[in-house]
N, C-alpha and C positions, 0 to 999 in steps of 0.2 A: 503493500499500500504505499502509496507515495503522497508527499504533501502533509500538513499538520491536521492531526486527528484529534486535536484538543476540542472538546465539546461535542465530538461525535459519540454515538451509541451504536454499541451492536447487541445483539441477542442471539443464544443457541443453545442447543441440546447437546448433552455429554451422554452418549449412551454407554451403559455398563453392562457386563456379563460376569456371572460367576462361573469359575473353572477350576479344575484340580489344582490348577498353578495359582489359582487365587483371583481377585478382581482383575479385569480387564475393562479399558475402555476405547471406544471407536473414535479415533483421531485422523483429521485429514492433513496432508503434506500440502502446503500452500503452493499453487501453481504458478506459473510465470517464470521468466529469465531470471529474476531476482534471487529465487529460492531454489532454482535446478541443482545445483550443486551443494546446498546447504541441508543439514539435517538438524542439529541443535538449534532451537528457536524457528525452526521453520513448520511446526506441526501446530495445529490449532484445534479447538472444538469447533465443530462445522456452525457456522454464525454468520452474521451479516448486519449490515447497518439498517437503522430504521430511524423514521422520522417521529418526533415527540408526540403528534396525536395517535401513534398506533400503540397498543398494548405490548409491552415486552413480551409477554407469553405469545401472542399472536405472532409477531416478528420472528419469534425463536421458530415457532413451528414452520412459517413461510419459508425463512431461510434455509431450514434443514433440506425442505423439499427443493430449493433452488440449487443449493450447492451441490446436493447427492442424488437428485433426480429421482427420488422415491418419497412416498408420503412419510411423516414422522410417525413412529409408532405409538400407538395408545398405550396407557399404564399409568401408574401413580407417579407424579411429577415430584421430585426432590428439588425444593428451592436451594440453590448454591450461593445466592446472593451476587453480589457485583464486585468485579476488580478493576483497577485502573492499570492499563498497561504503560510501558514508558513512553509511549508515543502520545499518551493523555486519553486514548480512548477509553470509554468505561465500558465493560463487557457484564452482561448479566447472563447467567446459565441456569439451567435446570437440567437434573439428571433424571433418566427413565432406564429401568432395566428391561433389556430387549437383546435379541441376538439376531442380528440381521447378518447377510453376507456381503461383504463388500464388493462381490463380483457382480452383483446386482444394481450397483450404483453407476448412474450417468452422471458426472459432474457437471454442473453448469459452466459457462464461459465468459470471458470479459476480453474487450479489444483496448490494445494500448499501442502506441508507437514504439516500434522496436524495428533495428536497433534505435536509441535515441537520436534525434535530429534527422532521422533517415527519410522522414516523410513516408515510411511505410508502416501499416497499421497491421498487425496480425492479432490473430485469436487464441486465447491460451485457457486451459481448462482452471477454474477456481480452485480446485484441489486436484492435484495431479495423481495422488494415490490416496487411498481411505484403508486404513488397517486398525485391527484389533491389538492393542499393545498391553501388556503388563504395567502395574503402576511404577516400577523403577525404570524402565525403559521410558514411559510415557514422561517421567520428571526429566530425564535427559534431552529430550528433543522439544516440548512443549514450549510455547512462548511462555518467558519466564513469568509474569504475573499470573498467567493461567493456572500454574501448578496449584495455587491456593484452592482452584475447584477439586483437586484430587483430594486434598487434605479434607475438606468439607465433605465430600462424598464418602471418604471412609469413616468420617464421625458419625454420619447417618446410617451407613450400611453395616456398622460394626457387629 
């Protein structure tokens, strides 16, 4: 994401499942050329921006559908609250227990000029990979501020 995100708000859904290895969460690797070769800090809860007049819960469900190309699962939602990312954006998230197959997902796309100042506009996936990750691995790669959502999930699912 380019530019200043201060004052912007995003909402998303953090899916989780219980496995013999413990809790796993569904995260997406951010698409586009800036994140192509990055791992740490390049993964995120599936989320997106919304306007002040849209309820955050509605935005989280809409953005899940847009980002992953599948309907958000039904189920009891656990409020994970808000975090402020280093770019100033405030992210609100809910966790839902569900087990979806990443192979079923068809990420949405965005367009941007690439390479910079080339005049060429290219299309990139919003998320270029979606995977189930254990909590330890998720902490290694997740946008730093969003790791707080993992802590809150563990508190609620204990």
